[in-house]
NUTI-247964 format. One record per residue (C-alpha): residue in one letter; x, y, z; chain; residue number from 1. Coordinates in Angstrom, 1 decimal. Layout:
<pts>
[pt 'a',[X,Y,Z],'A',NUM]
...
</pts>
This chain:
<pts>
[pt 'm',[57.0,131.7,173.2],'A',1]
[pt 't',[60.5,132.6,174.2],'A',2]
[pt 't',[63.1,129.9,173.2],'A',3]
[pt 'q',[66.6,130.0,174.7],'A',4]
[pt 'i',[69.5,127.7,174.3],'A',5]
[pt 'p',[71.1,126.3,177.5],'A',6]
[pt 's',[74.3,127.9,178.6],'A',7]
[pt 's',[77.7,126.4,177.5],'A',8]
[pt 's',[78.2,124.9,181.0],'A',9]
[pt 'g',[75.2,122.6,180.4],'A',10]
[pt 'a',[73.1,124.2,183.0],'A',11]
[pt 's',[69.7,125.6,182.2],'A',12]
[pt 't',[69.1,129.3,181.6],'A',13]
[pt 's',[69.0,131.1,185.0],'A',14]
[pt 'i',[65.7,131.6,186.8],'A',15]
[pt 't',[66.4,135.4,186.7],'A',16]
[pt 'g',[66.8,135.4,183.0],'A',17]
[pt 'l',[63.7,133.4,182.4],'A',18]
[pt 'l',[61.6,135.6,184.7],'A',19]
[pt 't',[62.8,138.8,183.0],'A',20]
[pt 'r',[62.2,137.5,179.5],'A',21]
[pt 'g',[58.9,136.0,180.5],'A',22]
[pt 's',[57.7,139.3,181.9],'A',23]
[pt 't',[58.5,141.0,178.6],'A',24]
[pt 'q',[55.4,139.7,176.9],'A',25]
[pt 'f',[53.2,140.6,179.9],'A',26]
[pt 'g',[54.7,144.1,179.9],'A',27]
[pt 'l',[54.0,144.4,176.2],'A',28]
[pt 'l',[50.3,143.5,176.8],'A',29]
[pt 'i',[50.1,146.2,179.5],'A',30]
[pt 'i',[51.7,148.8,177.1],'A',31]
[pt 'l',[49.4,147.7,174.3],'A',32]
[pt 's',[46.3,148.1,176.6],'A',33]
[pt 'v',[47.4,151.5,177.6],'A',34]
[pt 'v',[48.1,152.6,174.1],'A',35]
[pt 'w',[44.8,151.3,172.8],'A',36]
[pt 'a',[42.9,153.0,175.7],'A',37]
[pt 'v',[44.6,156.3,175.0],'A',38]
[pt 'f',[44.0,156.3,171.2],'A',39]
[pt 'a',[40.4,155.1,171.7],'A',40]
[pt 's',[39.7,158.0,174.1],'A',41]
[pt 'l',[41.3,160.5,171.9],'A',42]
[pt 's',[39.6,159.3,168.7],'A',43]
[pt 'p',[36.4,157.2,168.8],'A',44]
[pt 'g',[37.1,156.2,165.2],'A',45]
[pt 'f',[40.1,154.2,166.3],'A',46]
[pt 'l',[37.9,151.3,167.4],'A',47]
[pt 's',[35.8,151.4,164.2],'A',48]
[pt 't',[35.4,148.1,162.2],'A',49]
[pt 'f',[37.2,149.7,159.3],'A',50]
[pt 'n',[40.2,150.8,161.3],'A',51]
[pt 'l',[40.5,147.6,163.2],'A',52]
[pt 'n',[40.5,145.7,159.9],'A',53]
[pt 's',[43.1,148.1,158.6],'A',54]
[pt 'i',[45.3,147.5,161.7],'A',55]
[pt 'g',[44.9,143.7,161.3],'A',56]
[pt 'r',[46.1,143.8,157.7],'A',57]
[pt 's',[49.0,146.2,158.5],'A',58]
[pt 'v',[50.2,144.2,161.5],'A',59]
[pt 'a',[50.2,141.0,159.4],'A',60]
[pt 'v',[52.9,142.5,157.2],'A',61]
[pt 'd',[54.8,144.0,160.2],'A',62]
[pt 'v',[54.8,140.6,161.9],'A',63]
[pt 'v',[56.4,138.8,158.9],'A',64]
[pt 'v',[58.9,141.6,158.5],'A',65]
[pt 'g',[59.8,141.1,162.2],'A',66]
[pt 'f',[60.2,137.4,161.7],'A',67]
[pt 'a',[62.6,138.1,158.8],'A',68]
[pt 'q',[64.8,139.9,161.2],'A',69]
[pt 'm',[64.2,137.6,164.1],'A',70]
[pt 'v',[65.6,134.5,162.5],'A',71]
[pt 'v',[68.9,136.3,161.8],'A',72]
[pt 'l',[69.1,137.9,165.2],'A',73]
[pt 'a',[68.8,134.3,166.6],'A',74]
[pt 't',[72.4,133.7,165.4],'A',75]
[pt 'g',[73.7,137.1,166.7],'A',76]
[pt 'g',[73.7,138.6,163.3],'A',77]
[pt 'm',[71.5,141.1,161.6],'A',78]
[pt 'n',[70.0,141.7,158.1],'A',79]
[pt 'l',[69.8,145.4,157.0],'A',80]
[pt 's',[68.7,144.3,153.6],'A',81]
[pt 'v',[65.2,143.1,154.7],'A',82]
[pt 'g',[63.6,146.1,153.1],'A',83]
[pt 'a',[65.7,145.9,149.9],'A',84]
[pt 'i',[64.7,142.2,149.4],'A',85]
[pt 'g',[61.1,143.3,149.9],'A',86]
[pt 'v',[61.4,145.9,147.2],'A',87]
[pt 'c',[63.0,143.5,144.8],'A',88]
[pt 's',[60.4,140.8,145.6],'A',89]
[pt 'v',[57.3,142.9,145.2],'A',90]
[pt 'm',[58.5,144.3,141.9],'A',91]
[pt 'l',[59.4,140.9,140.6],'A',92]
[pt 'a',[56.1,139.5,141.7],'A',93]
[pt 'g',[54.3,142.3,139.8],'A',94]
[pt 'y',[56.4,141.6,136.7],'A',95]
[pt 'f',[55.5,137.9,136.9],'A',96]
[pt 'l',[51.8,138.6,137.3],'A',97]
[pt 'q',[51.3,141.6,135.1],'A',98]
[pt 'v',[53.9,141.4,132.3],'A',99]
[pt 'l',[54.5,137.6,132.0],'A',100]
[pt 'g',[51.0,136.6,133.1],'A',101]
[pt 'l',[52.1,133.7,135.2],'A',102]
[pt 'p',[49.6,131.8,137.3],'A',103]
[pt 'i',[49.3,133.2,140.8],'A',104]
[pt 'p',[50.7,130.1,142.6],'A',105]
[pt 'l',[53.7,129.9,140.3],'A',106]
[pt 'a',[54.4,133.7,140.6],'A',107]
[pt 'i',[54.2,133.4,144.4],'A',108]
[pt 'a',[56.5,130.4,144.5],'A',109]
[pt 'a',[59.0,132.0,142.2],'A',110]
[pt 't',[59.0,135.2,144.2],'A',111]
[pt 'l',[59.6,133.4,147.5],'A',112]
[pt 'a',[62.5,131.5,145.8],'A',113]
[pt 'f',[63.9,134.7,144.6],'A',114]
[pt 'g',[63.9,136.2,148.1],'A',115]
[pt 'g',[65.7,133.0,149.3],'A',116]
[pt 'v',[68.4,133.5,146.6],'A',117]
[pt 'l',[69.0,137.1,147.7],'A',118]
[pt 'g',[69.2,135.8,151.3],'A',119]
[pt 'w',[71.6,133.1,150.2],'A',120]
[pt 'l',[73.9,135.7,148.6],'A',121]
[pt 'n',[74.0,137.5,151.9],'A',122]
[pt 'g',[74.8,134.4,153.8],'A',123]
[pt 'i',[77.5,133.3,151.4],'A',124]
[pt 'a',[79.1,136.7,151.4],'A',125]
[pt 'i',[79.2,136.7,155.2],'A',126]
[pt 't',[80.6,133.2,155.7],'A',127]
[pt 'k',[83.1,133.3,152.8],'A',128]
[pt 't',[84.6,136.7,153.6],'A',129]
[pt 'g',[84.2,136.7,157.4],'A',130]
[pt 'v',[82.9,140.2,157.2],'A',131]
[pt 'n',[80.4,141.2,159.8],'A',132]
[pt 's',[76.7,140.8,158.7],'A',133]
[pt 'f',[76.1,144.5,159.4],'A',134]
[pt 'v',[78.6,145.6,156.8],'A',135]
[pt 'v',[77.6,142.9,154.2],'A',136]
[pt 't',[73.9,143.5,154.4],'A',137]
[pt 'l',[74.3,147.3,154.5],'A',138]
[pt 'a',[76.1,147.0,151.2],'A',139]
[pt 't',[73.7,144.5,149.6],'A',140]
[pt 'a',[70.7,146.6,150.7],'A',141]
[pt 's',[71.9,149.4,148.4],'A',142]
[pt 'l',[72.9,146.9,145.7],'A',143]
[pt 'f',[69.5,145.1,145.7],'A',144]
[pt 's',[67.2,148.1,146.0],'A',145]
[pt 'g',[69.3,150.2,143.6],'A',146]
[pt 'g',[69.5,147.5,141.0],'A',147]
[pt 'm',[65.7,146.8,141.1],'A',148]
[pt 'l',[64.9,150.5,140.9],'A',149]
[pt 'i',[67.2,150.8,137.9],'A',150]
[pt 'l',[65.5,147.9,136.1],'A',151]
[pt 's',[62.0,148.9,137.0],'A',152]
[pt 'h',[62.5,152.7,136.8],'A',153]
[pt 'g',[60.5,152.9,140.0],'A',154]
[pt 'v',[57.2,152.5,138.0],'A',155]
[pt 'p',[54.4,150.8,140.0],'A',156]
[pt 'l',[52.6,147.9,138.4],'A',157]
[pt 'n',[48.8,148.4,138.9],'A',158]
[pt 'g',[47.5,145.8,136.4],'A',159]
[pt 'l',[47.6,142.8,138.7],'A',160]
[pt 'p',[45.0,140.1,138.7],'A',161]
[pt 'p',[42.0,141.2,140.8],'A',162]
[pt 'e',[42.3,138.0,142.9],'A',163]
[pt 'i',[45.4,139.6,144.5],'A',164]
[pt 'g',[43.5,142.6,145.9],'A',165]
[pt 'v',[40.5,140.5,146.8],'A',166]
[pt 'f',[42.6,138.3,149.0],'A',167]
[pt 'g',[44.3,141.3,150.6],'A',168]
[pt 'k',[40.9,142.6,151.7],'A',169]
[pt 'a',[39.4,139.2,152.6],'A',170]
[pt 'a',[38.7,138.1,156.1],'A',171]
[pt 'v',[37.6,135.0,158.0],'A',172]
[pt 'g',[35.0,136.4,160.4],'A',173]
[pt 'p',[36.7,139.4,162.1],'A',174]
[pt 'v',[40.2,138.2,161.3],'A',175]
[pt 'p',[41.9,139.4,158.0],'A',176]
[pt 'a',[43.2,136.7,155.8],'A',177]
[pt 'l',[46.6,138.3,155.8],'A',178]
[pt 'a',[46.7,138.0,159.6],'A',179]
[pt 'i',[45.9,134.3,159.3],'A',180]
[pt 'v',[48.9,133.9,157.0],'A',181]
[pt 'a',[51.1,135.7,159.5],'A',182]
[pt 'l',[50.0,133.5,162.3],'A',183]
[pt 'a',[50.5,130.4,160.2],'A',184]
[pt 'i',[54.1,131.5,159.5],'A',185]
[pt 'g',[54.6,132.2,163.2],'A',186]
[pt 'g',[53.4,128.7,164.0],'A',187]
[pt 'l',[55.9,127.2,161.6],'A',188]
[pt 'l',[58.7,129.2,163.2],'A',189]
[pt 'y',[57.6,128.1,166.6],'A',190]
[pt 'l',[58.0,124.5,165.5],'A',191]
[pt 'l',[61.4,125.3,164.0],'A',192]
[pt 'f',[62.8,126.8,167.2],'A',193]
[pt 'a',[61.0,124.8,169.8],'A',194]
[pt 'q',[60.8,121.3,168.3],'A',195]
[pt 's',[63.5,120.8,165.7],'A',196]
[pt 'v',[67.2,120.0,165.9],'A',197]
[pt 'l',[67.9,122.7,163.3],'A',198]
[pt 'g',[66.2,125.3,165.5],'A',199]
[pt 'r',[68.4,124.3,168.5],'A',200]
[pt 'q',[71.5,124.5,166.3],'A',201]
[pt 'i',[70.5,128.1,165.2],'A',202]
[pt 'l',[70.1,129.1,168.9],'A',203]
[pt 'a',[73.4,127.4,169.8],'A',204]
[pt 'v',[75.3,129.4,167.1],'A',205]
[pt 'g',[73.8,132.6,168.5],'A',206]
[pt 'a',[74.6,131.7,172.1],'A',207]
[pt 'n',[78.3,130.8,171.4],'A',208]
[pt 's',[79.3,130.1,167.8],'A',209]
[pt 'r',[82.8,128.8,168.8],'A',210]
[pt 'a',[81.4,126.3,171.2],'A',211]
[pt 'a',[78.7,125.3,168.7],'A',212]
[pt 'e',[81.4,124.6,166.1],'A',213]
[pt 'm',[83.5,122.6,168.5],'A',214]
[pt 's',[80.4,120.5,169.2],'A',215]
[pt 'g',[80.0,119.6,165.5],'A',216]
[pt 'i',[77.4,122.1,164.4],'A',217]
[pt 'p',[78.0,123.4,160.9],'A',218]
[pt 'v',[78.1,127.1,161.8],'A',219]
[pt 's',[78.6,128.4,158.3],'A',220]
[pt 'r',[75.7,126.4,156.9],'A',221]
[pt 'v',[73.4,127.5,159.8],'A',222]
[pt 'i',[74.3,131.2,159.1],'A',223]
[pt 'v',[73.5,130.7,155.3],'A',224]
[pt 'f',[70.3,129.0,156.2],'A',225]
[pt 'v',[69.0,131.8,158.4],'A',226]
[pt 'h',[69.7,134.4,155.8],'A',227]
[pt 'v',[68.0,132.3,153.1],'A',228]
[pt 'l',[65.0,132.0,155.5],'A',229]
[pt 's',[65.1,135.7,156.2],'A',230]
[pt 'g',[65.0,136.4,152.4],'A',231]
[pt 'v',[62.0,134.1,152.0],'A',232]
[pt 'l',[60.2,135.8,154.8],'A',233]
[pt 'a',[61.0,139.2,153.4],'A',234]
[pt 'a',[59.6,138.1,150.1],'A',235]
[pt 'a',[56.5,136.8,151.9],'A',236]
[pt 'a',[56.0,140.1,153.6],'A',237]
[pt 'a',[56.3,141.8,150.2],'A',238]
[pt 'l',[53.7,139.6,148.7],'A',239]
[pt 'm',[51.4,140.3,151.6],'A',240]
[pt 'l',[51.9,144.0,151.1],'A',241]
[pt 'm',[51.2,143.7,147.4],'A',242]
[pt 'a',[47.9,141.9,148.2],'A',243]
[pt 'r',[47.0,144.6,150.8],'A',244]
[pt 'l',[47.6,147.4,148.3],'A',245]
[pt 'g',[46.4,145.6,145.2],'A',246]
[pt 'a',[49.5,146.8,143.3],'A',247]
[pt 'a',[53.3,146.4,143.2],'A',248]
[pt 'm',[54.6,149.7,144.4],'A',249]
[pt 'p',[58.4,150.2,144.9],'A',250]
[pt 'a',[57.9,153.5,146.8],'A',251]
[pt 'v',[56.2,151.8,149.7],'A',252]
[pt 'a',[57.5,148.2,149.6],'A',253]
[pt 'g',[60.3,147.8,152.1],'A',254]
[pt 'd',[61.0,151.5,152.3],'A',255]
[pt 'd',[60.3,151.8,156.0],'A',256]
[pt 'w',[60.9,148.3,157.1],'A',257]
[pt 'l',[64.3,148.6,158.7],'A',258]
[pt 'l',[63.3,150.1,162.1],'A',259]
[pt 'p',[60.1,148.0,162.5],'A',260]
[pt 's',[62.0,144.8,161.6],'A',261]
[pt 'f',[64.3,145.3,164.6],'A',262]
[pt 'l',[61.7,146.8,166.9],'A',263]
[pt 'a',[59.1,144.0,166.7],'A',264]
[pt 'p',[61.5,141.1,167.7],'A',265]
[pt 'v',[63.7,143.1,170.1],'A',266]
[pt 'i',[60.9,144.5,172.3],'A',267]
[pt 'g',[59.3,141.1,172.1],'A',268]
[pt 'g',[62.2,139.4,173.8],'A',269]
[pt 't',[64.5,138.3,171.0],'A',270]
[pt 's',[68.1,138.8,172.1],'A',271]
[pt 'l',[70.3,141.1,170.0],'A',272]
[pt 'a',[73.3,139.0,171.1],'A',273]
[pt 'g',[71.7,135.8,169.7],'A',274]
[pt 'g',[70.6,132.6,171.4],'A',275]
[pt 'a',[67.0,133.6,172.3],'A',276]
[pt 'v',[64.0,134.3,170.2],'A',277]
[pt 's',[60.3,135.0,170.9],'A',278]
[pt 'v',[57.7,134.3,168.3],'A',279]
[pt 'i',[54.8,135.6,170.4],'A',280]
[pt 'g',[56.8,138.6,171.5],'A',281]
[pt 't',[57.6,139.5,167.9],'A',282]
[pt 'i',[53.8,139.3,167.1],'A',283]
[pt 'l',[53.0,141.6,170.1],'A',284]
[pt 'g',[55.9,144.0,169.1],'A',285]
[pt 'a',[54.6,144.2,165.6],'A',286]
[pt 'l',[51.1,144.9,166.9],'A',287]
[pt 'l',[52.4,147.7,169.0],'A',288]
[pt 'v',[54.2,149.2,165.9],'A',289]
[pt 's',[51.0,149.0,163.8],'A',290]
[pt 't',[48.9,150.4,166.7],'A',291]
[pt 'i',[51.1,153.5,167.1],'A',292]
[pt 'r',[51.2,154.0,163.3],'A',293]
[pt 's',[47.4,153.8,163.0],'A',294]
[pt 'g',[46.7,155.9,166.1],'A',295]
[pt 'l',[49.0,158.7,165.0],'A',296]
[pt 'l',[47.6,158.7,161.5],'A',297]
[pt 'i',[44.0,159.0,162.8],'A',298]
[pt 'l',[45.1,161.8,165.1],'A',299]
[pt 'q',[46.7,163.5,162.1],'A',300]
[pt 'f',[50.2,163.6,163.6],'A',301]
[pt 'a',[53.1,164.3,161.2],'A',302]
[pt 's',[55.0,161.2,160.1],'A',303]
[pt 'f',[58.2,162.2,161.9],'A',304]
[pt 'w',[56.3,161.6,165.2],'A',305]
[pt 'l',[56.0,157.9,164.3],'A',306]
[pt 'q',[59.8,157.6,163.8],'A',307]
[pt 'f',[60.3,159.4,167.1],'A',308]
[pt 'f',[58.1,157.0,169.1],'A',309]
[pt 'l',[59.5,153.9,167.3],'A',310]
[pt 'g',[63.0,155.1,168.1],'A',311]
[pt 'v',[62.1,155.6,171.8],'A',312]
[pt 'f',[60.6,152.1,172.0],'A',313]
[pt 'l',[63.7,150.5,170.3],'A',314]
[pt 'l',[66.1,152.3,172.7],'A',315]
[pt 'a',[64.0,151.2,175.7],'A',316]
[pt 'a',[64.0,147.6,174.4],'A',317]
[pt 'i',[67.8,147.7,174.0],'A',318]
[pt 'l',[68.3,149.0,177.5],'A',319]
[pt 'v',[66.0,146.2,178.8],'A',320]
[pt 'e',[67.9,143.7,176.9],'A',321]
[pt 'r',[71.1,145.0,178.4],'A',322]
[pt 'y',[69.6,144.8,181.9],'A',323]
[pt 'r',[68.6,141.2,181.2],'A',324]
[pt 's',[72.1,140.3,180.1],'A',325]
[pt 'v',[73.6,141.8,183.2],'A',326]
[pt 'l',[71.2,139.9,185.5],'A',327]
[pt 's',[72.0,136.7,183.6],'A',328]
[pt 'a',[75.7,137.2,183.9],'A',329]
[pt 'r',[75.4,137.9,187.6],'A',330]
[pt 'e',[73.3,134.8,188.2],'A',331]
[pt 'q',[75.9,132.6,186.3],'A',332]
[pt 't',[78.7,134.1,188.3],'A',333]
[pt 'r',[76.9,133.3,191.6],'A',334]
[pt 'q',[76.3,129.7,190.4],'A',335]
[pt 'a',[79.9,129.3,189.4],'A',336]
</pts>
């Protein structure tokens, strides 16, 4: 699903723009098929039940991390503190469960609320100071992660209730439970952007914040909301990672989330300039990230190769996004 806001002139998005964005998901499916075929031919173990289950649990986390970035990109902003919020959330959840002994539902709710509060701080700082989201979230990323590591001393919490690890390994048929959670979150985001007034307001702010404000949309409140939502989603991804590992580990939670958080939505069709999101595209983008990670791991490639390939894909996605923007601008010029 790719959702776009109509142009400021009131006309629908150009046919050219819709075709190029619609072809993104098809192109991703082709790339995924090729990548899977290559890895399967190079290593028969790639298609083993164990590895497919591992990919399913890994992609579930990557999907929600991508969603956390996608909702902010929808407004034309960005959140560089997604990983830092994840670090804070996973350690706080571990503290709630292991040290305080809170019931699991209460600990989950409190952790999600905490992620929302950190996102709210980002949104308030951006709207009150007028400073670009890149600068604000870059600063808060260091503040959040540094503060949590100082308080926790970077010590992992391994004494969590066994139900956490059991859920992380559970599956409904061949589908991991974590993947079902990610798909459920994706369904809710689809409804937000495709069916709700708030979703259309978010996309309107991303398409043209000045025009949105003149039309009566509370731009500042929308920006704060998407950062709160981003914080909640980052906390959800942290909880999913904690369930997958069966422990709260600051060394892995959120440490490598920054690049995948941009890669999944951008290669899936979400516009860096704002005004367009793709829930399905983000899921496919996250699947590509997890597939490459798993394939390189099985083939025993060094970790820097993963960063190399992810960087190549992100650069290609940015160039495609630029190409789409140029085509859209030309189409609008011809229509004018």
